[in-house]
C-alpha positions in Angstrom: 52.5 90.8 62.5 49.5 89.2 60.9 48.7 89.7 57.2 45.1 90.0 58.5 46.3 92.4 61.0 47.1 94.9 58.7 44.4 94.5 56.2 41.7 95.4 59.2 43.7 98.4 59.7 43.5 99.2 56.3 39.7 98.7 56.1 39.8 100.8 58.9 41.2 103.5 57.5 38.8 103.3 54.5 36.0 103.9 56.9 37.4 106.8 58.2 37.5 108.3 54.9 34.1 107.4 54.2 32.9 108.8 57.2 34.9 112.3 56.2 37.6 112.0 58.9 40.8 112.3 57.5 43.3 109.5 59.1 46.1 111.5 58.9 44.5 114.6 61.0 45.7 118.2 61.1 47.3 120.9 62.6 46.4 120.2 66.6 47.8 123.0 68.8 47.9 124.3 72.1 48.4 120.3 73.8 49.1 120.1 77.2 51.9 117.2 78.0 49.8 114.1 79.6 52.4 114.6 82.9 50.9 118.5 83.1 47.5 117.4 82.8 48.1 114.7 85.5 49.5 117.7 87.6 46.6 119.7 86.8 44.0 117.0 87.8 46.2 116.0 90.9 45.7 120.0 92.0 42.3 119.6 92.2 41.9 116.7 95.1 39.0 115.2 93.7 37.3 112.2 95.3 36.3 109.4 92.9 33.2 109.5 90.7 33.8 113.6 91.3 34.7 116.1 87.8 36.4 119.0 88.2 34.0 122.2 87.5 35.2 124.6 84.4 38.4 122.3 84.1 38.9 122.2 80.0 42.3 120.0 78.5 43.5 119.3 75.3 45.8 116.2 74.8 47.2 114.0 72.4 48.7 110.9 71.9 49.1 107.1 70.9 46.3 104.8 71.8 48.1 102.3 74.2 45.0 100.5 75.8 41.4 100.5 74.1 38.4 98.7 75.9 34.7 99.7 74.8 32.1 99.3 77.3 28.8 99.8 75.5 27.8 103.5 76.0 31.9 104.5 77.1 35.0 103.7 75.6 38.3 103.9 78.2 41.5 104.1 76.5 45.0 104.9 77.7 47.2 107.5 75.6 51.2 107.7 75.5 52.9 110.5 74.7 56.6 111.8 75.5 55.7 112.5 79.6 53.4 109.5 80.9 50.5 107.8 80.2 46.7 108.8 80.8 43.4 107.3 81.1 40.9 108.9 78.5 36.5 108.2 78.8 34.9 108.7 76.0 31.1 108.9 76.8 28.6 108.5 73.6 26.5 110.8 75.2 29.3 113.9 75.2 30.2 113.3 71.8 29.2 113.2 68.3 27.6 110.1 66.9 30.6 110.2 64.0 33.3 110.6 66.8 31.9 107.6 69.1 31.8 106.0 66.1 35.7 106.4 65.4 36.4 105.7 69.4 34.2 102.7 69.7 35.1 100.9 66.2 37.9 102.5 64.1 40.5 103.4 66.5 43.1 100.3 66.9 46.4 100.5 69.5 49.4 102.5 68.1 46.8 105.3 66.4 47.3 108.8 67.4 44.5 111.2 68.5 43.7 114.1 70.0 41.3 114.9 73.2 39.4 117.8 74.3 38.2 117.3 77.6 37.2 117.8 80.8 39.1 116.1 84.2 38.0 113.7 86.4 38.4 110.7 88.3 36.5 107.7 87.9 34.3 105.7 90.3 37.3 103.4 91.1 39.3 106.8 91.3 41.4 106.7 88.3 42.3 110.4 87.3 40.7 110.5 83.4 40.6 113.0 81.2 36.3 112.8 79.7 36.1 113.5 76.3 33.8 116.6 74.7 35.5 115.6 70.9 37.8 113.3 69.4 40.3 113.9 66.5 41.9 111.0 64.6 45.3 112.6 64.0 47.5 109.4 62.7 46.2 105.7 62.2 49.2 103.1 62.1 48.8 100.2 59.5 51.4 98.6 61.6 50.5 96.8 64.4 52.3 97.5 68.0 54.5 94.7 69.4 51.8 92.0 71.1 50.0 93.2 74.4 52.4 96.2 74.9 55.0 94.4 76.7 57.4 96.2 74.7 59.8 95.3 71.9 61.9 92.7 72.9 64.0 91.1 70.2 67.4 93.3 70.7 67.9 93.0 66.7 64.5 94.7 65.9 64.9 97.0 69.0 67.9 98.4 67.3 66.5 98.7 63.8 62.8 99.7 64.4 64.1 101.9 67.3 61.2 104.3 66.6 59.1 101.0 68.0 61.3 100.5 70.5 61.0 104.0 71.7 57.2 104.5 72.2 56.9 100.7 73.4 59.6 100.9 76.1 59.4 104.2 78.1 62.6 103.5 80.1 65.0 103.4 76.9 62.8 107.1 75.7 64.2 108.1 79.4 67.9 107.1 78.5 67.7 109.5 75.7 66.7 111.9 77.6 69.4 111.9 80.2 71.8 111.5 77.1 70.5 115.2 76.3 71.0 116.5 79.8 74.0 114.9 80.2 75.6 116.6 77.1 73.9 119.9 78.1 75.3 120.1 81.6 78.7 119.3 80.2 78.6 122.3 77.9 77.5 124.6 80.1 80.1 123.8 82.8 82.8 124.2 79.6 81.1 127.4 79.0 81.2 128.6 82.7 85.1 128.2 82.3 85.3 130.3 79.7 85.5 127.8 76.4 84.0 128.4 72.8 82.1 126.0 70.9 83.6 125.5 67.4 82.6 122.9 64.7 85.6 121.5 62.5 85.3 119.5 59.4 84.4 116.1 59.1 85.3 115.6 55.4 89.1 116.0 55.5 92.0 115.6 53.4 94.3 114.2 56.1 93.1 112.0 58.7 94.5 112.4 62.5 94.8 112.7 65.7 94.0 109.5 66.6 95.1 105.8 66.0 92.2 104.3 63.9 91.2 103.2 60.2 89.2 105.7 58.7 86.4 105.6 56.1 87.3 107.0 53.1 85.2 108.5 50.2 85.9 111.2 47.1 84.6 114.4 46.0 83.6 114.5 42.7 84.0 118.2 41.8 87.5 118.4 43.2 88.4 114.9 42.0 90.4 114.1 45.5 90.3 111.4 48.0 88.7 112.1 51.5 88.0 111.1 54.8 85.8 111.1 57.8 87.1 112.3 60.4 88.5 109.9 63.0 89.3 113.1 65.4 88.8 117.0 65.3 92.0 117.6 67.5 94.7 118.7 64.7 92.0 121.2 63.9 91.0 122.4 67.5 95.0 122.8 68.1 95.1 124.9 65.1 92.3 126.8 66.9 94.3 127.3 69.9 97.5 129.0 67.3 94.4 131.1 65.8 94.0 132.6 69.7 91.3 130.6 70.7 92.3 129.7 73.7 89.9 127.5 75.3 87.8 125.8 72.7 85.9 122.9 72.6 83.7 120.5 70.2 81.0 117.7 70.5 82.4 116.1 67.1 80.5 112.9 65.3 83.5 110.9 64.7 84.0 107.9 62.6 86.3 104.7 62.7 85.9 101.9 60.2 86.6 99.5 62.8 84.3 96.3 64.5 81.5 96.5 66.3 80.7 95.6 70.1 79.5 96.5 73.5 81.9 99.1 73.6 82.5 100.5 70.0 80.1 101.5 67.2 81.8 103.1 63.7 80.2 106.5 64.3 79.9 107.7 67.3 80.4 111.1 69.5 83.3 112.5 71.1 83.8 116.1 73.0 87.3 117.4 72.8 88.3 120.7 74.5 91.9 122.5 74.7 92.7 124.7 77.6 95.7 127.3 76.1 98.1 127.4 79.3 97.3 124.3 81.2 98.1 121.1 81.2 96.8 117.2 81.9 96.5 118.0 85.6 93.8 121.1 84.6 92.1 118.3 82.4 91.6 115.7 85.2 89.9 118.6 87.2 87.9 119.5 84.2 86.4 116.2 83.8 85.8 116.0 87.3 83.9 118.5 86.9 81.8 117.6 83.9 81.1 114.3 85.4 79.7 115.9 88.4 77.7 118.4 86.4 76.1 115.5 84.7 75.2 113.6 88.1 73.5 116.8 89.7 71.6 117.4 86.0 70.4 113.7 86.0 70.3 113.2 89.9 70.7 109.9 91.4 73.4 110.6 93.3 77.5 109.5 93.0 77.2 106.0 93.3 75.6 104.5 90.5 75.0 100.7 89.3 76.3 99.6 86.3 75.4 96.1 85.8 77.0 94.4 88.2 79.1 96.8 89.6 78.4 99.9 91.8 80.5 102.4 90.7 81.3 105.7 92.7 82.1 109.2 90.5 82.1 111.4 93.7 85.7 113.2 92.7 88.3 113.1 93.3 89.2 109.9 91.3 92.8 108.4 92.2 95.6 108.9 90.0 97.6 106.4 89.5 101.0 105.4 87.4 101.3 103.6 84.8 104.2 101.9 85.6 103.1 101.0 89.1 99.9 99.6 87.6 101.9 97.3 85.5 104.0 96.0 88.0 100.7 95.4 90.2 98.4 93.7 87.8 101.3 92.1 85.4 104.1 91.8 87.7 106.4 93.2 85.2 108.7 96.5 85.4 108.1 98.9 82.3 112.0 99.0 81.7 112.0 95.2 81.5 111.3 94.6 78.0 112.0 91.1 78.2 110.1 90.2 80.9 107.3 92.1 79.5 107.7 89.8 76.2 107.6 87.1 78.2 104.9 88.3 80.0 103.4 89.0 76.3 103.7 85.2 75.3 102.1 83.8 78.6 98.9 86.0 77.4 98.9 84.7 74.2 99.4 88.3 72.6 101.6 88.9 69.3 104.8 90.4 70.1 107.6 89.5 67.8 108.5 92.4 65.1 106.8 94.9 67.4 107.9 97.9 69.0 108.9 97.7 72.7 106.2 100.0 73.4 103.3 98.5 71.6 104.1 95.3 73.6 104.3 97.0 77.2 100.7 98.7 76.1 99.3 95.4 74.7 100.3 93.8 78.2 98.9 96.6 79.7 95.7 96.5 78.3 95.4 93.0 79.0 96.1 92.7 82.3 95.3 96.5 83.9 92.6 97.7 81.8 90.1 95.2 83.0 91.2 95.9 86.7 90.4 99.3 86.9 86.1 99.7 87.9 86.3 102.8 89.8 86.8 105.9 88.2 90.9 106.0 87.9 93.2 108.2 86.0 96.4 106.3 84.7 99.0 108.8 84.7 102.4 108.8 82.4 102.3 106.7 79.0 104.8 105.1 77.1 106.5 108.1 74.9 106.7 106.1 71.5 102.9 105.4 72.1 101.7 109.5 72.1 103.3 111.5 69.5 100.7 114.5 69.9 102.0 114.9 73.6 104.9 116.6 75.5 107.3 114.5 77.1 108.6 113.9 80.7 111.1 116.7 81.4 113.4 114.6 83.5 112.4 111.4 81.4 111.7 111.8 77.8 110.5 108.1 77.4 107.5 109.3 79.3 104.8 110.9 78.0 102.7 113.6 79.9 99.0 111.4 79.2 96.5 109.9 81.0 93.4 108.1 80.6 90.5 108.0 82.6 88.9 104.1 83.3 86.0 103.2 84.6 84.4 99.7 84.6 87.5 98.5 82.6 86.6 101.2 79.8 88.4 104.0 78.6 86.0 107.2 78.8 88.9 110.0 78.8 92.2 110.6 76.9 94.4 113.7 77.6 97.6 115.6 76.8 99.8 118.1 77.8 100.3 118.6 74.5 103.2 119.0 72.2 103.6 122.4 70.9 107.5 121.9 69.2 107.0 121.9 65.2 110.4 120.2 64.9 109.6 117.1 67.7 106.1 116.9 66.0 107.4 116.7 62.4 110.1 113.8 63.8 106.7 111.8 65.5 105.2 111.7 62.4 107.7 110.1 60.5 108.4 107.9 62.8 106.4 104.5 62.2 106.6 102.2 65.1 107.4 98.4 64.2 104.2 96.4 64.3 102.2 99.3 63.9 99.6 99.3 61.5 99.9 101.7 58.7 96.2 102.4 58.6 95.8 102.8 62.5 99.1 105.1 63.4 98.6 108.7 65.1 101.9 109.5 63.2 100.2 110.5 60.1 102.2 113.7 58.3 99.9 116.6 58.5 102.2 119.3 57.0 99.6 122.1 57.2 99.6 121.3 61.2 103.7 121.1 61.2 103.3 124.6 59.5 100.8 125.8 62.0 103.0 125.4 65.1 105.7 127.0 63.2 103.8 129.9 63.9 103.6 129.3 67.4 100.8 127.1 69.9 100.4 128.1 73.3 101.5 125.4 76.1 98.3 123.7 76.4 96.5 120.7 77.6 93.7 118.8 75.6 91.1 116.3 76.9 88.6 114.2 74.6 85.6 112.3 76.3 83.9 109.5 74.7 80.4 110.9 75.6 78.5 107.2 74.5 80.7 105.3 77.4 80.1 108.5 79.9 76.0 108.0 78.8 76.6 104.4 79.7 77.9 104.8 82.7 75.8 107.3 84.1 72.3 105.5 83.1 73.4 102.0 83.6 73.4 100.9 80.5 76.0 97.7 79.3 76.0 98.1 75.5 76.8 101.6 73.5 73.8 100.3 71.7 71.5 101.5 74.0 72.6 105.2 74.1 73.0 105.6 70.4 69.3 106.0 68.8 70.5 104.3 65.4 73.9 102.3 66.0 74.8 101.0 62.5 73.3 97.4 61.8 74.5 94.6 59.5 71.8 94.5 56.5 69.5 92.0 57.2 68.7 89.1 54.7 65.6 89.3 52.4 63.8 86.3 50.8 62.1 88.2 48.1 61.6 91.9 47.3 59.8 93.8 49.8 59.9 90.8 52.6 62.0 90.4 55.2 63.9 86.9 55.7 66.0 86.1 59.2 66.6 88.5 61.8 70.5 89.1 62.4 71.2 88.6 66.0 73.0 90.7 68.5 75.2 88.0 68.7 75.6 88.6 65.2 76.9 92.1 65.6 78.8 91.7 68.2 82.0 90.5 66.9 84.3 93.5 67.9 88.0 93.4 66.8 
């Protein structure tokens, strides 16, 4: 921005005060949205140059366009619902109000207008002002020519500017809200009960991830920001809350890229007396409900891809996909390791199951473009999951993939306390001790000893699901304030070089 532009705005701020005008306004109640004002105006079926007799409307918004024309001032206002033209005639308002409208407003200022509806001679639907109220003077100029904030890093760092200059961005976050609401309603209608579980936890668990650590001074104890709500939600199954869910903010101390942010939203739900087949049905139902809420149909664009979310989604076996795309059988460990070596994957000294999954992630997951359920994972990498009755090497787990991304993870839950303790105590060779699900939680084991009903459990990455349903190809486009690397500074109070998107996208 130009220093002179800021100084000019400050001078106008001072002039407003000299005129007795509060630059930061007051309560401005009973405002009609610009979208509703436009609907009202359309309802009058006005001809060009005609005014709606007796119409009265009060609107407010940010000045997007400002065009003085002698004794008339034309402006475009923007609120959360859209844009609309405002006309201020010198003959219709007070001398002070016209001075404000014609000489003391800048782009980005927020004003309120009382007026009547009409059309200009060119047919533009317009609010013709009777009064103009200053509500907030903008001291910083908006992006040049209102073409929107384009610099990727600045868009995320100054989301408040991104939102009011790029209406499409605001629409994505409105759709995010609708998607979450549709999912919540879908679950409540099925008898699920929404809860909140601890964010600060003495033992982290429920996922394979490195946690953030903190310290509670009063109790002098180490705590972790949760990586998953799973073990607390399962305690509620023990307590008799048989259908339970939570939209949880989770924190994982990992890299940042287009699919990962250290702070993210996860939906987890558990259904007593169900299994992972029920979870597949519920996931399809939730996605269908979300699509119905935001509109646009089951076929949706995601980058260059077209994704068809219409249920039912294909259900494929992990072992079959491994053979199809990697050319190796799940039980031929030598061949799997040879494949890993050919792919440049680390495998020496690693547990067989970890190597198998590394090969699967490298060869299969990128090929899963259309929504697909992948069933029955290697048991050693699923310590919280019930085993297949006829094959203890296989866990009754699925992951749901879309556009090569995992969006859902579900189990037929393990409820045998002895087996669960054994799994907690087993550390797989080559597994990072800070990123293992096998974290011993003795209180959870005690809860299982009181009896947890058989259950199905499901976790859904809400940010990724919103990405897919809104056609947003970066997770930072669906998180209002994604984590950014600190900006360099040259002098106190002055910003230095911008950190580019490429600097930030240095994932794990």
